C-alpha positions in Angstrom: -26.6 36.7 -88.8 -28.2 38.2 -85.7 -26.4 38.4 -82.5 -27.9 38.0 -79.1 -27.6 41.1 -77.0 -27.4 40.7 -73.2 -28.6 43.2 -70.7 -26.1 45.2 -68.9 -25.0 43.4 -65.7 -26.0 40.0 -67.0 -23.3 37.3 -67.2 -21.5 37.4 -70.4 -21.5 33.6 -71.1 -24.2 31.0 -70.4 -23.1 27.4 -69.9 -25.8 24.8 -70.3 -24.9 21.3 -69.2 -27.7 18.9 -70.3 -25.6 15.8 -69.4 -24.4 15.7 -65.9 -21.1 13.8 -65.6 -21.2 10.8 -63.3 -18.0 9.7 -61.5 -16.6 6.4 -62.8 -17.1 4.6 -59.4 -20.8 5.5 -59.4 -21.1 4.4 -63.0 -19.6 1.0 -62.2 -22.0 0.7 -59.3 -25.0 1.5 -61.6 -23.8 -1.0 -64.1 -23.4 -3.7 -61.4 -27.0 -3.0 -60.1 -28.4 -3.2 -63.6 -26.5 -6.4 -64.3 -27.7 -7.9 -61.1 -31.3 -6.9 -62.0 -31.0 -8.5 -65.4 -29.6 -11.7 -63.9 -32.4 -11.9 -61.4 -35.0 -11.3 -64.2 -33.4 -14.0 -66.3 -33.4 -16.4 -63.4 -37.1 -15.6 -62.6 -38.1 -16.1 -66.2 -36.2 -19.4 -66.4 -37.9 -20.7 -63.1 -41.3 -19.5 -64.5 -40.7 -21.4 -67.7 -39.7 -24.6 -65.8 -42.8 -24.4 -63.5 -45.0 -23.7 -66.5 -43.7 -26.8 -68.3 -44.3 -28.9 -65.2 -47.8 -27.5 -64.8 -48.6 -28.3 -68.5 -47.3 -31.8 -68.1 -49.5 -32.3 -65.0 -52.5 -30.8 -66.8 -51.9 -33.0 -69.8 -52.0 -36.1 -67.5 -55.1 -34.9 -65.7 -57.1 -33.8 -68.7 -60.5 -35.5 -69.0 -61.5 -37.8 -71.9 -63.5 -36.3 -74.7 -66.3 -38.8 -74.6 -69.1 -38.4 -72.1 -69.1 -42.0 -70.8 -65.8 -43.1 -69.5 -65.2 -46.8 -69.7 -64.5 -48.7 -66.4 -60.8 -49.1 -67.3 -60.5 -45.3 -67.6 -62.2 -44.7 -64.3 -59.8 -47.1 -62.6 -56.9 -45.4 -64.4 -58.0 -42.0 -63.0 -58.3 -43.5 -59.5 -54.7 -44.7 -59.8 -53.4 -41.5 -61.3 -54.9 -39.2 -58.6 -52.5 -40.3 -55.8 -49.5 -40.1 -58.2 -50.5 -36.5 -59.2 -50.9 -35.6 -55.5 -47.5 -37.0 -54.8 -45.9 -35.0 -57.6 -47.6 -31.8 -56.5 -46.5 -32.3 -52.9 -42.9 -32.9 -54.1 -43.0 -29.7 -56.1 -44.1 -27.8 -52.9 -41.1 -29.1 -50.8 -38.6 -26.5 -49.6 -35.9 -27.5 -52.2 -34.3 -24.1 -52.2 -33.8 -24.3 -48.4 -32.2 -27.7 -48.8 -29.8 -26.6 -51.5 -28.9 -23.4 -49.6 -28.1 -25.5 -46.5 -25.8 -27.8 -48.5 -24.1 -24.9 -50.2 -23.6 -23.1 -46.9 -22.1 -26.3 -45.3 -19.8 -27.0 -48.3 -16.1 -26.0 -48.3 -13.0 -27.0 -50.3 -12.2 -29.9 -48.0 -15.2 -32.0 -49.3 -16.8 -32.8 -52.6 -20.5 -33.7 -52.7 -21.0 -36.4 -55.2 -24.6 -37.5 -54.6 -27.7 -36.1 -52.8 -30.6 -38.5 -52.5 -33.7 -37.0 -50.8 -36.5 -39.2 -49.7 -39.5 -36.8 -48.8 -41.8 -39.7 -47.7 -39.3 -40.9 -45.1 -38.1 -37.3 -44.5 -34.5 -38.4 -44.9 -31.6 -37.1 -47.0 -28.6 -39.3 -48.0 -25.5 -37.4 -49.0 -22.4 -39.1 -50.4 -19.1 -37.5 -51.2 -15.4 -37.4 -50.8 -13.4 -35.6 -48.1 -9.8 -34.5 -47.6 -9.7 -36.4 -44.3 -11.9 -37.7 -41.5 -12.0 -34.3 -39.8 -13.3 -32.7 -42.9 -16.2 -35.2 -43.1 -17.0 -34.7 -39.4 -16.9 -30.9 -39.8 -19.2 -31.1 -42.8 -21.7 -33.2 -40.8 -21.5 -30.8 -37.9 -22.2 -27.8 -40.2 -25.3 -29.6 -41.6 -26.4 -30.4 -38.0 -26.2 -26.7 -37.1 -28.7 -25.9 -39.9 -32.4 -25.5 -39.2 -33.5 -27.6 -42.2 -31.5 -30.8 -41.3 -31.6 -32.7 -38.0 -30.1 -35.9 -36.6 -27.1 -35.8 -39.1 -25.1 -39.1 -38.8 -22.0 -40.3 -40.7 -22.9 -43.7 -42.0 -19.6 -44.6 -43.6 -16.0 -43.4 -44.0 -13.5 -45.4 -46.0 -10.4 -44.8 -48.1 -11.3 -44.5 -51.8 -10.0 -47.3 -54.0 -8.0 -45.9 -57.0 -9.3 -48.9 -59.2 -12.9 -47.7 -58.7 -12.3 -44.3 -60.2 -10.7 -45.6 -63.5 -7.8 -44.0 -65.4 -9.5 -40.6 -65.9 -7.1 -37.7 -65.0 -9.9 -35.7 -63.2 -10.8 -38.8 -61.1 -7.1 -39.2 -60.2 -6.9 -35.5 -59.1 -10.1 -36.0 -57.0 -8.6 -39.1 -55.4 -5.4 -37.2 -54.6 -7.2 -34.2 -53.1 -10.1 -36.1 -51.4 -9.0 -39.6 -50.6 -11.7 -40.4 -48.1 -15.2 -41.5 -49.2 -18.1 -40.8 -46.9 -21.9 -41.0 -46.7 -24.2 -39.5 -44.2 -27.9 -39.5 -43.4 -30.0 -36.7 -42.0 -33.6 -36.1 -41.0 -35.0 -33.5 -43.4 -37.2 -30.8 -41.7 -39.8 -30.3 -44.5 -41.4 -27.2 -42.9 -40.8 -24.3 -45.4 
């Protein structure tokens, strides 16, 4: 066995640290950033898959016939299909994310959104739900009115929920106890992205 000899005046021990220790708080931050990145990647891949499936469905409906001469019924069918395809494509290009963000931002524990019915042709949105009281429904409509994507928000109906309409389901009974007021409102939907 050979021994390494050091020069005179050289340090007697050499400490090599190939792995730098990272504080636990920084390690947690790094894991959180990596987890957030993985979540964003998974969400992006899921959205890409959904859009690809929709595009494939539209392409399948729009594919040309194999024969060179299209019969008159096929020509008429293509003429009828074209406006429907344009309508579907225009609906895909609507600012859905903005609308959902607006509803999420306006939502709080005092209300439950039960139904959202958008009508892009009329540029209107109908929202139905349940509220803790009348003030909660009014506050919700005011928060929607304050958004940039919805205008002319009006409460259409407020009424006490009927326990017989909800059935004997325990979850429905809990909802009735916490949110006894049923409401619906209409808003003008600003479709500019």
